[in-house]
C-alpha positions in Angstrom: -21.5 -0.4 -74.1 -22.9 -0.2 -70.6 -23.1 3.3 -69.1 -22.2 4.0 -65.4 -25.0 4.4 -62.9 -25.0 6.8 -60.0 -25.6 5.3 -56.5 -25.9 7.6 -53.4 -25.6 10.2 -51.9 -24.5 9.6 -48.3 -23.9 12.5 -46.0 -25.2 16.0 -45.5 -26.8 18.6 -47.6 -24.2 21.4 -47.2 -21.6 22.5 -49.7 -22.1 22.6 -53.5 -22.7 19.8 -55.9 -19.6 18.2 -57.5 -19.6 15.7 -60.4 -17.5 14.3 -63.2 -17.2 16.0 -66.5 -17.2 12.8 -68.5 -18.8 9.4 -68.0 -16.3 7.4 -65.9 -15.5 3.9 -67.2 -12.4 3.1 -65.1 -10.7 4.5 -62.0 -6.9 4.9 -62.2 -6.1 6.7 -58.9 -7.9 7.9 -55.7 -6.5 10.4 -53.2 -8.3 11.2 -49.9 -7.1 13.3 -47.0 -8.4 14.0 -43.5 -8.1 13.4 -39.8 -11.4 13.1 -37.9 -13.4 13.8 -41.0 -12.8 13.6 -44.8 -11.1 16.9 -45.9 -10.8 16.2 -49.6 -10.9 13.7 -52.5 -9.2 13.8 -55.8 -9.4 11.0 -58.5 -8.2 10.1 -61.9 -10.4 8.1 -64.2 -10.8 7.1 -67.9 -13.7 7.7 -70.2 -15.1 5.2 -72.6 -12.4 6.1 -75.2 -9.6 5.5 -72.6 -8.7 9.2 -72.2 -7.8 10.1 -68.6 -9.4 13.0 -66.6 -8.7 14.3 -63.1 -11.4 15.6 -60.8 -10.5 17.6 -57.7 -9.1 18.1 -55.3 -12.7 18.6 -54.0 -12.5 20.1 -50.5 -9.3 21.3 -48.7 -6.4 18.8 -49.0 -5.1 18.7 -45.5 -4.5 16.2 -42.8 -3.3 12.7 -43.5 -3.2 11.8 -47.2 -4.0 8.3 -48.5 -3.4 7.3 -52.1 -4.7 4.3 -54.1 -3.0 3.6 -57.4 -4.8 1.0 -59.4 -3.0 -1.5 -61.6 -4.3 -2.3 -65.2 -6.6 -5.1 -64.2 -7.5 -3.7 -60.7 -10.7 -1.9 -59.8 -12.5 -0.7 -56.7 -15.2 -3.2 -55.6 -16.3 -1.7 -52.3 -16.8 1.6 -50.5 -17.9 2.1 -46.9 -17.9 5.1 -44.6 -19.7 7.1 -42.0 -21.2 10.5 -41.7 -22.5 12.7 -38.9 -22.1 15.9 -36.9 -18.7 17.6 -37.0 -18.4 20.7 -34.8 -21.2 23.1 -35.8 -21.8 21.2 -39.1 -24.9 19.0 -38.8 -23.6 16.2 -41.2 -20.4 15.6 -43.2 -18.5 12.5 -44.3 -16.4 11.5 -41.3 -14.7 8.4 -42.7 -14.1 6.5 -45.9 -12.7 3.1 -46.9 -12.1 1.6 -50.4 -11.3 -2.0 -51.3 -10.1 -3.4 -54.6 -10.5 -6.8 -56.3 -6.8 -7.3 -55.6 -7.2 -6.7 -51.9 -5.7 -3.2 -51.7 -7.4 -1.0 -49.1 -7.2 2.6 -48.1 -9.1 4.3 -45.3 -9.2 7.7 -43.8 -11.1 9.6 -41.1 -12.8 8.5 -37.9 -16.2 6.8 -37.6 -18.6 9.1 -35.8 -21.9 8.5 -34.1 -24.1 9.3 -37.1 -25.0 7.2 -40.1 -23.0 4.6 -42.0 -23.0 3.0 -45.5 -21.4 -0.1 -47.0 -21.7 -0.9 -50.6 -19.9 -4.0 -51.9 -20.1 -4.3 -55.7 -19.8 -7.9 -57.1 -20.8 -9.8 -60.2 -18.1 -8.1 -62.4 -19.2 -4.5 -61.5 -16.7 -1.8 -60.5 -16.8 1.6 -58.9 -15.5 4.0 -61.6 -15.9 7.5 -60.1 -17.6 9.8 -57.6 -20.0 12.7 -57.2 -21.0 14.6 -54.1 -21.5 17.8 -52.2 -18.4 19.7 -51.1 -17.5 22.8 -49.2 -14.4 23.1 -47.1 -14.8 19.4 -46.4 -16.6 16.5 -48.1 -20.3 17.0 -47.1 -21.7 14.0 -49.1 -20.4 11.3 -51.4 -21.9 9.0 -54.0 -20.4 6.6 -56.5 -20.5 5.6 -60.2 -20.8 1.9 -60.8 -20.1 0.3 -64.2 -21.7 -3.1 -64.8 -21.0 -5.4 -67.8 -24.4 -7.0 -67.0 -26.8 -6.7 -64.0 -24.4 -6.1 -61.1 -24.8 -7.4 -57.5 -24.6 -4.9 -54.7 -24.7 -6.1 -51.1 -25.2 -8.2 -48.9 -26.7 -6.5 -45.8 -27.7 -8.5 -42.8 -26.4 -11.7 -41.1 -24.6 -14.9 -42.1 -27.4 -17.4 -41.2 -29.7 -19.2 -43.5 -28.8 -20.5 -47.0 -27.8 -18.6 -50.1 -30.6 -17.6 -52.5 -30.2 -16.1 -55.9 -32.0 -15.6 -59.3 -31.9 -18.3 -62.0 -31.6 -15.8 -64.8 -30.0 -12.4 -65.2 -32.7 -9.9 -64.1 -33.3 -7.0 -66.5 -36.6 -5.6 -65.1 -38.6 -6.0 -62.0 -42.4 -6.5 -62.4 -43.6 -7.3 -58.9 -42.3 -7.4 -55.3 -44.0 -9.0 -52.3 -42.6 -8.7 -48.8 -44.1 -9.9 -45.5 -43.3 -9.4 -41.9 -44.0 -7.8 -38.6 -41.0 -6.9 -36.4 -38.7 -8.4 -39.0 -38.8 -9.4 -42.7 -40.4 -12.8 -42.9 -40.3 -13.4 -46.7 -39.8 -11.9 -50.1 -41.1 -13.0 -53.5 -40.5 -11.2 -56.8 -41.3 -11.4 -60.5 -38.7 -10.2 -63.0 -38.0 -10.3 -66.7 -34.8 -11.5 -68.3 -33.1 -9.8 -71.3 -35.5 -11.5 -73.7 -38.6 -10.2 -71.8 -39.6 -13.6 -70.4 -40.9 -13.5 -66.8 -39.6 -15.5 -63.9 -40.7 -15.8 -60.3 -38.3 -16.2 -57.3 -39.6 -17.3 -53.9 -41.3 -17.3 -51.7 -37.9 -17.0 -49.8 -38.6 -17.4 -46.1 -41.9 -17.9 -44.4 -44.8 -15.8 -45.8 -46.5 -14.6 -42.6 -47.3 -11.3 -40.9 -48.3 -8.2 -42.8 -48.0 -8.6 -46.6 -47.0 -5.6 -48.8 -47.1 -5.8 -52.7 -45.5 -3.5 -55.3 -46.8 -3.9 -58.8 -44.7 -2.0 -61.3 -46.2 -0.3 -64.4 -44.5 -0.7 -67.8 -42.2 2.3 -67.5 -41.9 2.1 -63.7 -38.8 0.7 -61.8 -37.4 0.6 -58.3 -34.8 3.3 -57.7 -34.1 3.0 -54.0 -33.8 0.4 -51.3 -33.2 1.0 -47.6 -33.5 -1.1 -44.5 -32.2 -2.2 -41.2 -30.7 -5.4 -39.7 -29.8 -6.6 -36.3 -30.6 -9.1 -33.4 -34.0 -10.8 -33.4 -34.6 -13.0 -30.4 -31.7 -15.5 -30.2 -30.6 -14.8 -33.8 -27.6 -12.5 -34.0 -28.6 -10.6 -37.2 -31.4 -10.7 -39.7 -33.1 -8.1 -41.9 -35.6 -6.3 -39.6 -37.1 -3.7 -42.1 -37.2 -2.9 -45.8 -38.4 0.0 -47.9 -38.6 0.3 -51.7 -39.2 3.4 -53.7 -39.9 3.7 -57.5 -39.3 6.4 -60.1 -43.1 7.1 -60.0 -43.1 7.7 -56.2 -44.6 4.4 -55.2 -43.4 3.1 -51.8 -43.8 0.0 -49.8 -42.2 -0.7 -46.5 -42.3 -3.5 -44.0 -40.9 -4.5 -40.6 -39.6 -2.6 -37.7 -36.2 -0.8 -37.5 -34.0 -2.3 -34.8 -30.9 -1.1 -33.1 -28.4 -2.8 -35.4 -27.1 -1.6 -38.8 -28.8 0.1 -41.6 -28.4 0.6 -45.3 -29.7 3.1 -47.9 -29.0 2.7 -51.6 -30.5 5.3 -54.0 -29.9 4.4 -57.6 -29.9 7.4 -60.0 -28.7 8.4 -63.5 -31.2 6.1 -65.1 -30.2 3.0 -63.2 -32.8 0.6 -61.7 -32.9 -2.2 -59.2 -33.9 -5.4 -61.1 -33.7 -8.3 -58.6 -32.5 -9.6 -55.4 -30.2 -12.2 -53.8 -29.6 -13.1 -50.2 -29.4 -15.5 -47.3 -32.6 -17.1 -46.1 -33.8 -19.4 -43.4 -37.2 -19.1 -41.7 -36.8 -15.4 -42.2 -34.7 -13.1 -44.4 -31.2 -13.2 -42.9 -29.5 -10.9 -45.5 -30.4 -9.2 -48.7 -28.6 -7.7 -51.7 -29.7 -6.2 -55.0 -29.1 -6.4 -58.7 -28.6 -3.0 -60.5 -28.9 -2.4 -64.2 -28.1 1.0 -65.9 
């Protein structure tokens, strides 16, 4: 059975760590409260045996309360939110939004002028629980994702270009090549399927500009992706920068951060980024990742 993988945190460094007591395999209920920031979160989840557990309330349950009760075949497929300064506190979670596969939505708080995050989970994956840092309010939040196979997270970027995806379910990245200057011009990557056979995808885009290559050792894997997207010339939105980090501390980055949106997806708890999908024209219009626990 697949185990859930931790993705995040997003927010500040205040408060104390909070986490689940059992590996979460299904969310049953989420309660959030707040006004101009997220005051508290409480959630009910099931472990692999189907036993229910309740975590929280983390924080101080006050302000407007929003509750998401999940039906038997319903699960959370998307989280987004913002974080930033709140009074004298340098960074807390200021807004949250959850979306389910059935189209249910709850949101709370007010978007501030700090950072933001948006994590759509597709390909059969689901958000099954949360962890974070908590004081009187929610300082930072992260998610547990349970895949039945490599799960797709994203896209981030624009809607131009054509869809690009892997031809086999990716179970391990072996090599990543990106090129660009003030935007991401191309990506090419080598990955292994579940049988250990290698496949190459790309080049997606036009390989020009500065080239950056990440060769992964046998026990090395990508644990973090971050980047930016926004206007580039007459194009309304493309990927303008990318950065990858491995469990061994290797890093490659390319492009130039613009004034548009940004994304930052750390994968922990033994999870790894195993491949990519996206939208591609002459440049990389949008990018998403595959994650495997």
